[in-house]
C-alpha positions as CSV (number, residue, x, y, z in Angstrom):
1,X,17.3,-2.0,-62.0
2,X,15.0,-4.3,-59.9
3,X,11.4,-3.1,-59.5
4,X,9.9,-3.3,-56.0
5,X,6.6,-5.0,-55.9
6,X,3.9,-2.6,-54.7
7,X,3.2,-2.9,-51.0
8,X,6.4,-5.0,-50.3
9,X,7.8,-2.5,-47.8
10,X,4.5,-2.1,-46.1
11,X,4.0,-5.9,-45.7
12,X,7.6,-6.2,-44.4
13,X,6.9,-3.5,-41.9
14,X,3.7,-5.1,-40.8
15,X,5.4,-8.5,-40.3
16,X,8.1,-6.9,-38.2
17,X,5.5,-5.1,-36.1
18,X,3.6,-8.4,-35.5
19,X,6.9,-10.2,-34.6
20,X,7.8,-7.4,-32.1
21,X,4.3,-7.6,-30.6
22,X,4.5,-11.3,-30.2
23,X,7.9,-11.0,-28.6
24,X,6.6,-8.4,-26.1
25,X,3.5,-10.5,-25.3
26,X,5.7,-13.6,-24.7
27,X,8.0,-11.5,-22.4
28,X,5.0,-10.4,-20.3
29,X,3.8,-14.0,-20.1
30,X,7.3,-15.3,-19.1
31,X,7.7,-12.6,-16.4
32,X,4.3,-13.4,-15.0
33,X,5.2,-17.1,-14.8
34,X,9.0,-17.1,-13.9
35,X,9.7,-13.6,-12.7
36,X,12.0,-10.9,-14.0
37,X,15.3,-12.4,-13.0
38,X,14.6,-15.9,-14.1
39,X,13.1,-15.0,-17.5
40,X,15.7,-15.6,-20.3
41,X,15.9,-14.6,-23.9
42,X,15.5,-18.4,-24.7
43,X,12.2,-18.4,-22.8
44,X,11.0,-15.4,-24.8
45,X,11.9,-16.9,-28.1
46,X,10.4,-20.2,-27.2
47,X,7.2,-18.7,-25.9
48,X,6.7,-16.5,-28.9
49,X,7.6,-19.2,-31.4
50,X,10.3,-16.9,-32.9
51,X,13.9,-18.0,-33.7
52,X,16.5,-16.7,-31.3
53,X,18.3,-15.0,-34.2
54,X,15.1,-13.1,-35.0
55,X,14.6,-12.1,-31.3
56,X,18.2,-10.7,-31.3
57,X,17.4,-8.7,-34.4
58,X,14.7,-6.9,-32.5
59,X,16.3,-6.7,-29.0
60,X,20.0,-7.1,-28.2
61,X,19.5,-7.8,-24.5
62,X,16.9,-8.8,-21.9
63,X,17.1,-5.2,-20.6
64,X,16.1,-4.0,-24.0
65,X,13.1,-6.2,-24.3
66,X,12.0,-5.4,-20.7
67,X,12.3,-1.7,-21.4
68,X,10.3,-2.0,-24.6
69,X,7.6,-4.0,-22.7
70,X,7.2,-1.3,-20.1
71,X,7.0,1.4,-22.9
72,X,4.4,-0.5,-24.8
73,X,2.3,-1.1,-21.7
74,X,2.5,2.6,-20.8
75,X,1.4,3.5,-24.4
76,X,-1.5,1.1,-24.3
77,X,-2.7,2.3,-20.9
78,X,-2.4,5.9,-22.0
79,X,-4.6,5.2,-25.0
80,X,-7.2,3.5,-22.9
81,X,-7.2,6.3,-20.3
82,X,-7.4,9.1,-22.8
83,X,-10.4,7.6,-24.5
84,X,-12.0,7.1,-21.0
85,X,-11.2,10.7,-20.0
86,X,-12.9,12.0,-23.1
87,X,-16.0,9.8,-22.8
88,X,-16.5,9.6,-19.0
89,X,-14.2,12.1,-17.3
90,X,-10.8,12.2,-15.5
91,X,-11.9,10.2,-12.4
92,X,-12.9,7.1,-14.3
93,X,-9.8,7.4,-16.4
94,X,-7.4,7.4,-13.4
95,X,-9.4,4.7,-11.7
96,X,-8.9,2.6,-14.8
97,X,-5.2,3.2,-14.7
98,X,-5.1,2.1,-11.0
99,X,-7.1,-1.0,-11.8
100,X,-4.9,-1.9,-14.7
101,X,-1.7,-1.6,-12.7
102,X,-3.2,-3.6,-9.9
103,X,-4.3,-6.4,-12.3
104,X,-1.1,-6.7,-14.3
105,X,0.2,-10.2,-13.8
106,X,3.9,-9.4,-14.5
107,X,3.8,-6.5,-12.1
108,X,2.1,-8.6,-9.4
109,X,4.6,-11.4,-9.8
110,X,7.5,-8.9,-9.5
111,X,5.9,-7.2,-6.5
112,X,5.5,-10.6,-4.7
113,X,8.9,-12.1,-5.4
114,X,11.3,-9.4,-6.7
115,X,10.5,-6.1,-5.0
116,X,14.0,-4.8,-5.4
117,X,13.8,-5.1,-9.2
118,X,10.8,-2.8,-9.2
119,X,12.6,-0.1,-7.2
120,X,13.8,1.8,-10.4
121,X,10.1,2.3,-11.3
122,X,9.1,3.8,-8.0
123,X,10.8,7.1,-8.4
124,X,10.2,8.8,-11.8
125,X,13.4,9.9,-13.3
126,X,14.8,11.0,-16.7
127,X,15.1,9.1,-20.0
128,X,12.9,8.0,-22.9
129,X,10.6,5.7,-20.9
130,X,9.8,8.3,-18.3
131,X,9.3,11.0,-20.9
132,X,6.7,8.7,-22.6
133,X,5.0,8.3,-19.2
134,X,5.0,12.0,-18.6
135,X,3.6,12.8,-22.0
136,X,1.0,10.2,-21.5
137,X,-0.1,11.6,-18.1
138,X,-0.3,15.0,-19.7
139,X,-2.5,13.7,-22.5
140,X,-4.8,12.1,-20.0
141,X,-5.1,15.2,-17.9
142,X,-5.7,17.3,-21.0
143,X,-8.4,14.9,-22.2
144,X,-10.0,15.1,-18.7
145,X,-9.9,19.0,-18.9
146,X,-7.5,19.3,-16.0
147,X,-4.3,21.3,-15.6
148,X,-1.5,19.4,-17.2
149,X,1.6,21.4,-16.1
150,X,4.7,19.8,-14.6
151,X,3.4,19.8,-11.0
152,X,0.2,18.0,-12.0
153,X,1.9,15.5,-14.2
154,X,4.5,14.6,-11.6
155,X,1.8,14.2,-8.9
156,X,-0.3,11.8,-11.1
157,X,2.8,9.9,-12.3
158,X,4.0,9.4,-8.7
159,X,0.5,8.2,-7.8
160,X,0.6,5.7,-10.6
161,X,4.1,4.5,-9.7
162,X,2.9,3.9,-6.1
163,X,0.5,1.2,-7.5
164,X,3.4,-1.0,-8.4
165,X,4.2,-2.3,-4.9
166,X,1.0,-1.0,-3.1
167,X,-1.9,-1.6,-5.5
168,X,-5.3,-0.3,-4.6
169,X,-7.6,-2.8,-3.0
170,X,-10.6,-4.1,-5.1
171,X,-13.3,-1.5,-5.5
172,X,-11.2,1.4,-4.1
173,X,-9.7,2.7,-7.3
174,X,-12.5,5.2,-8.1
175,X,-12.5,6.6,-4.6
176,X,-8.8,7.1,-4.6
177,X,-8.9,8.6,-8.1
178,X,-11.7,11.0,-7.0
179,X,-9.5,12.2,-4.1
180,X,-6.6,12.7,-6.4
181,X,-8.6,14.7,-8.9
182,X,-10.1,16.9,-6.2
183,X,-6.5,17.5,-5.1
184,X,-5.7,18.6,-8.7
185,X,-8.6,21.1,-8.6
186,X,-11.5,19.1,-9.7
187,X,-10.5,18.3,-13.3
188,X,-13.7,20.0,-14.6
189,X,-12.3,23.0,-16.3
190,X,-9.8,23.4,-19.0
191,X,-6.6,25.0,-17.7
192,X,-3.7,26.1,-19.7
193,X,-0.5,24.1,-19.0
194,X,1.8,25.7,-16.6
195,X,5.2,26.9,-17.5
196,X,8.0,24.5,-16.4
197,X,9.4,25.4,-13.0
198,X,13.0,26.0,-13.7
199,X,13.7,26.3,-10.0
200,X,13.0,22.7,-9.3
201,X,16.0,20.4,-9.1
202,X,15.8,17.6,-11.7
203,X,14.9,14.2,-10.4
204,X,17.8,11.8,-10.2
205,X,17.9,9.4,-13.1
206,X,17.4,5.8,-12.0
207,X,18.7,3.0,-14.1
208,X,18.2,-0.7,-13.6
209,X,17.4,-3.9,-15.4
210,X,16.0,-2.3,-18.4
211,X,13.5,0.0,-16.7
212,X,13.1,3.5,-18.0
213,X,15.5,5.8,-16.3
């Protein structure tokens, strides 16, 4: 019976993770340069230096790679904002979220040239991508010692989504974040998460071009 070399599985997993990261980075760069509609799987493979066959091993369609890109960016932004909320408070954390969304090159390219393709991201819906976003918002609110129930999470998520087409002007992110936090009740005291409001009608799921929904 063949004996697996120690660490082989770990190295293989690390290599796959690096390839996936390279593909997502290449996708972001292609979207920033060509736009969503004009970016192709060939562009992504070429930009990342990965064979097309390897790209298709990771992602079957352009929709899949775009959805994975959104999910990764959400996870990265949540990590940054949670750390900021713990160290500096909720207002700087939300300000950082607004600034990051305003500065995203792929989002700005889409907002300038392909507004209709961002529409599915403007109204939070159901699905894995939106659940990742909601969990992330709840984590940031909790780290900032604010209420993190469904109402608070939805309010912050909608505020973040609004930055896609209408990003905050330079220097205004903190002021806007401060107003939002005051609307949430200050974000200065720990509050137990609220029970889900079962009376609220679920938001309509929105699907489109790989976006979460």
